C-alpha positions in Angstrom: 7.3 31.7 15.5 8.1 28.3 16.5 11.9 28.3 17.4 14.3 25.8 15.9 15.7 22.6 17.3 19.3 22.5 18.5 20.2 18.9 17.0 18.1 17.7 15.2 9.7 7.9 -13.4 10.0 9.5 -16.1 6.2 11.4 -16.7 4.5 10.3 -19.8 0.0 10.5 -20.5 -0.1 7.9 -23.2 -1.3 10.1 -25.7 -4.9 11.8 -26.2 -6.7 8.8 -24.6 -4.5 9.4 -21.0 -5.7 13.1 -22.1 -9.1 12.0 -21.8 -8.7 10.2 -18.8 -7.5 13.3 -17.0 -9.8 14.8 -18.1 -12.4 12.9 -17.0 -11.0 12.5 -13.5 -10.1 16.1 -12.9 -12.9 17.8 -14.6 -16.1 15.5 -14.0 -14.8 13.8 -10.7 -14.2 16.1 -7.7 -16.3 19.1 -8.6 -19.3 16.3 -8.5 -18.5 14.4 -5.4 -17.3 17.3 -3.2 -20.6 18.9 -3.7 -21.9 16.3 -1.3 -22.3 17.4 2.2 -21.1 14.2 3.5 -18.2 13.4 1.2 -14.8 14.7 2.5 -13.1 13.2 6.1 -10.0 14.6 8.0 -7.9 13.1 10.3 -5.6 15.6 12.3 -2.8 14.1 14.2 -0.6 16.0 16.3 2.3 12.9 17.9 4.3 13.9 20.7 5.5 17.2 20.7 8.3 16.6 23.9 8.5 20.4 24.9 5.7 22.3 26.6 6.1 25.0 24.2 6.2 23.7 21.3 2.4 21.5 22.6 1.4 25.0 22.8 2.2 25.7 19.1 0.7 22.3 17.9 -2.9 22.8 19.7 -2.6 26.1 18.4 -2.3 25.2 14.7 -4.8 22.3 15.0 -7.2 24.1 16.3 -6.7 26.5 13.5 -7.3 23.7 11.4 -10.1 21.9 12.7 -12.0 25.2 12.6 -10.6 26.1 9.2 -12.5 22.8 7.6 -15.1 23.1 10.2 -16.0 26.8 9.5 -14.8 28.0 5.9 -15.2 24.6 4.3 -17.8 22.9 6.0 -16.4 19.6 7.0 -19.1 18.1 9.3 -18.2 17.9 13.0 -18.4 14.3 13.5 -16.1 13.6 10.1 -13.3 15.4 11.5 -11.2 13.3 13.9 -8.2 14.7 16.7 -5.5 13.2 17.5 -3.2 14.8 20.0 0.0 13.5 22.9 -2.6 14.9 25.4 -6.4 14.8 25.3 -7.1 16.3 28.8 -5.7 20.0 27.5 -8.6 20.5 24.8 -11.5 17.6 25.2 -13.9 19.2 23.2 -11.7 19.2 20.4 -9.3 15.7 20.5 -11.4 12.3 20.7 -7.9 10.8 20.8 -4.4 10.5 22.3 -2.0 10.3 19.6 -0.8 6.4 19.7 -0.3 3.6 17.5 -3.1 2.1 18.5 -6.0 4.8 18.3 -4.6 5.0 14.5 -5.6 2.0 14.1 -8.8 2.2 15.8 -10.0 5.4 13.9 -8.6 4.1 10.6 -10.8 0.4 11.4 -14.2 3.0 12.4 -13.8 4.7 9.1 -13.2 1.3 7.2 -16.6 0.8 7.5 -18.0 4.7 7.1 -16.0 6.0 4.2 -16.9 5.2 0.7 -15.1 4.7 -2.3 -16.0 7.7 -4.2 -14.9 10.1 -0.7 -12.2 12.5 0.0 -10.2 11.9 2.9 -7.5 14.3 4.3 -4.5 13.6 6.6 -2.7 16.0 8.6 0.2 15.1 10.6 2.2 17.4 12.7 5.1 16.9 15.6 8.7 14.8 15.2 10.0 12.4 12.7 12.8 10.1 12.9 14.8 8.3 10.0 17.7 6.3 10.2 19.0 6.3 6.5 16.4 3.9 5.3 13.2 3.9 6.9 10.8 7.0 8.2 8.9 6.7 11.6 6.3 8.9 12.9 6.6 9.2 16.9 3.3 8.9 18.4 2.8 7.7 22.3 4.3 4.8 22.5 5.3 2.7 19.7 6.4 4.7 16.5 4.9 3.3 13.2 7.2 3.4 10.4 6.1 5.0 7.0 5.1 1.9 5.3 2.6 0.9 8.5 1.9 4.2 8.6 0.7 4.0 4.8 -1.2 0.5 5.8 -3.2 1.4 8.4 -3.8 5.3 6.3 -4.5 3.2 3.1 -7.2 0.6 4.6 -9.7 2.5 4.7 -11.8 2.4 0.9 -11.4 6.3 -0.3 -9.7 6.4 -3.3 -9.0 10.5 -2.8 -6.5 11.1 -0.4 -4.5 14.5 0.2 -1.5 13.8 3.2 -0.3 16.1 4.2 3.3 15.3 6.6 4.4 17.7 7.7 6.8 16.5 10.6 10.3 17.4 10.3 12.1 14.1 8.3 8.7 13.6 6.5 10.6 13.6 3.1 11.5 9.8 3.8 8.0 8.9 3.7 7.3 10.1 0.7 8.1 6.6 -0.7 5.9 4.7 1.3 3.1 7.1 1.5 2.6 7.8 -2.5 0.0 6.0 -4.3 -1.7 6.3 -7.3 -4.4 8.8 -7.6 -3.5 10.2 -4.0 -1.8 13.8 -3.5 1.6 13.7 -0.7 3.0 16.6 0.3 6.0 16.7 3.3 7.8 19.4 5.1 11.3 18.1 3.4 12.9 16.8 0.6 14.5 14.0 2.3 14.4 11.9 6.0 17.7 13.5 6.3 16.4 16.9 7.1 16.0 16.9 10.8 15.3 20.4 12.3 12.0 21.8 13.2 9.2 22.4 10.6 7.3 25.3 9.6 5.1 24.2 6.4 2.5 22.8 8.7 1.5 25.9 10.6 1.9 27.9 6.9 0.2 25.0 4.4 -3.1 25.8 7.8 -2.1 29.3 7.0 -2.8 28.7 3.2 -6.4 27.5 3.5 -7.8 30.1 6.2 -9.2 32.9 4.6 -8.2 31.6 0.7 -4.8 33.2 2.0 -3.4 31.0 -1.2 -5.9 31.8 -3.2 -3.9 33.0 -6.6 -6.4 32.6 -9.3 -9.0 34.7 -7.2 -11.5 31.4 -8.2 -12.7 32.2 -4.6 -11.3 28.7 -4.1 -7.8 27.3 -3.0 -6.8 24.1 -4.6 -4.5 21.7 -2.4 -1.7 23.2 -5.1 -2.3 26.3 -4.2 -2.3 25.5 -0.7 1.4 23.8 -1.0 2.7 26.8 -3.3 1.8 29.4 -0.3 3.5 27.1 2.2 6.7 26.8 0.3 7.0 30.3 -0.4 5.8 31.5 3.3 9.1 28.9 4.4 11.2 30.7 2.2 10.3 33.5 3.1 10.8 32.8 7.0 14.3 31.5 6.5 15.4 34.6 4.8 13.4 36.7 7.6 15.4 34.7 10.5 18.7 35.4 8.2 19.0 31.3 8.6 19.8 28.5 6.5 16.4 26.6 4.8 16.7 23.2 6.5 13.3 22.1 5.0 12.4 22.3 1.7 8.8 21.1 0.6 7.6 19.3 -1.7 5.2 17.2 -3.7 3.7 13.9 -5.1 0.5 13.7 -7.3 1.9 10.9 -9.4 2.4 8.2 -7.7 6.2 7.7 -8.0 7.0 8.6 -4.8 9.3 11.2 -6.3 8.4 15.1 -4.7 8.9 17.8 -6.5 9.1 21.5 -4.8 7.7 23.9 -7.9 5.0 21.4 -9.4 4.6 21.9 -12.8 3.7 20.9 -16.2 7.6 20.5 -16.9 8.0 18.0 -14.4 4.2 16.3 -14.3 3.8 16.9 -11.0 0.7 19.3 -10.0 -2.0 18.3 -12.2 -4.2 16.0 -9.6 -3.3 18.9 -6.6 -4.2 21.5 -8.5 -7.8 19.8 -9.3 -8.2 18.6 -5.8 -10.1 21.0 -3.6 -11.8 20.9 0.4 -14.6 22.9 0.1 -17.8 21.5 -1.0 -18.1 22.9 -3.8 -17.3 25.9 -6.0 -18.3 29.5 -4.1 -18.8 31.2 -7.0 -21.6 29.4 -8.0 -23.3 30.0 -4.2 -22.2 32.8 -3.5 -22.5 35.5 -6.9 -27.3 34.3 -6.5 -26.8 33.3 -10.7 -29.7 31.9 -12.3 -29.7 28.4 -13.8 -27.8 29.6 -17.0 -25.1 31.8 -15.2 -24.4 28.6 -13.7 -24.1 26.5 -16.1 -21.6 28.6 -17.9 -19.3 29.1 -15.0 -19.1 25.4 -15.0 -18.1 25.5 -18.2 -15.9 27.9 -17.7 -14.1 26.2 -15.2 -14.1 22.9 -17.0 -12.3 24.4 -20.0 -9.8 25.8 -17.8 -9.3 22.6 -15.9 -9.4 21.2 -19.8 -6.3 23.6 -20.9 -4.3 22.7 -17.9 -4.8 18.8 -18.4 -3.5 19.5 -22.1 -0.7 21.6 -20.8 0.6 18.4 -19.1 0.1 16.2 -22.6 2.1 18.8 -24.3 5.1 16.4 -24.2 3.5 13.2 -25.5 1.6 14.9 -28.4 2.5 15.9 -31.8 3.2 20.4 -31.8 0.6 20.5 -34.3 -1.8 18.3 -32.8 -1.4 20.4 -28.7 -1.6 22.8 -31.1 -4.8 22.3 -32.7 -6.4 21.3 -29.7 -5.4 24.3 -27.5 -6.3 26.5 -30.0 -9.8 24.9 -29.8 -10.4 25.0 -26.2 -9.4 28.6 -26.2 -11.9 29.9 -28.5 -14.5 27.8 -26.9 -13.1 29.7 -23.9 -13.1 33.3 -25.2 -16.6 32.3 -26.5 -18.2 31.1 -23.2 -16.9 34.2 -21.4 -18.1 36.2 -23.7 -21.5 34.8 -23.4 -21.4 34.8 -19.5 -20.6 38.8 -19.4 -23.4 39.5 -21.8 -25.9 37.6 -18.9 
């Protein structure tokens, strides 16, 4: 495990129209678009290590993540870009030095290749600074602020982003990185948590081999990966007998407010729960189902997402209307599952 550093708005969905929009976004868009093998891109950034042993840890983490993206998640190799403080350590793995000008170059290049309907995954590891007002990411040379980092990344025209900032002080970047339609994860709940973080390695571990697949659907959502990492972080500090100095949070509402336990009660996590980085539901490809069975599996998955969206909309609905819609969805789900079992 890593050694420790010495110093170092109200949720509301506008009634049933909001529910319909959420259902369309979460159920229809993500699965269809992610089935396209060329619709997913990744930028992996490991900033200045500052320590040879830590550099080795970051390098192994980057190797694990890239292997997971290309092997398990089937990202195209040419659509994964790695920036590291010393590219000479593994030229086959690393394309660019983790400097501001290199990141600007990568973003400009992707700007001409990425489509609005594509998905961009950004993973950031290393060190950050926070002066009480402003976050900075420590890169080789000039350090970009959180606002400058967001400006660079979001110049890429993809509407769907997953940004996992796993540096210390990363909670200080949340307000700048938060946007509607973006899923943002940070290793700390604020910029004042300044010690070395471990969330990144556990997040990568959660993606590897489906470790975080709690609902056993053979897919790992971003919410599952986040929850897995959060649990492992807590266990790590408990096992070490140390005070926990990092508290991962997630924001997928675009309001700049992160939560350590996203759920319907705080309105966070719906987008993350329905966002996947794989190329499509493995159950459809791996089980050798016929066309009818595949259609039923898709219907089950969509109904489950609609039920989840309904739970998030409950606070803005009349109780009777909520129960009526929930009962209808549960009945339809039961019938569809029963029909699927007959096949």
